[in-house]
N, C-alpha and C positions, 0 to 999 in steps of 0.2 A: 581633327583627324579626318582625313578623307576616305571615301569608300575604298579605293585602291589600297589604302594604308591598312585599313582594315581587313581586307580580303587578305593581304600579305600576312597580318598578324595571326588571323584564324587559319591560315593554311600551316603556320608554325605551330600551332596547337597539337596536342597529342589527340587521338581519336576519342579518348574518352572526355577530354576537355571540350572537343568540338561537340559532343553529344550534350554535355553540360550546358554550354553556351546555347545549343539548340532548344533544350528544354526551357531556359530561362527566356529566350526570345518568344517562344511560343506563349508561356505565360505572360509576359510583358504586352503582347499584342492582344492577346484575349482580355486582360483588363482594360487596355485601351478602347476595345470594342465595346465592353460592357460600360465604360464611363461614357461612351459616345450614344449608346442606346438609351441610357437613363437619361442624358441630356436632352436627346430628341424626345423621349416621351415627356419629359417635364415641360418642354417647350411647346408641346402640342403636335410636333411634327408627324406623330404616327397615329393621330386621331381619325384621319380617313382611312387608313387601314384597319382600324379598330371598328369604325362604323361600317366598312364593307364585310367585315367577317360577322359582325351581329346580323346585318341583313341577310347574308348567305345562310346563317344558322336558322334564322327566323322563317326563311323560306323553304327550309329544308335542304338547301344544297351545302352538305357536308359529308365529310368522309371520317369515320372514326380512324384513329390512328393505331 
């Protein structure tokens, strides 16, 4: 199915169905993001950021959230 076909199908949904779809899509994208972060962490692609954060903490360059 093409994006244009999806757009047409979504336009034909009721407002409640569109909101349900939007919620599903939001959760779907969040889950994809979580999986990608987990894969990146496992592969060591975030190690540089972690090292930088640890250095900043050790040097007192941090702000409480």
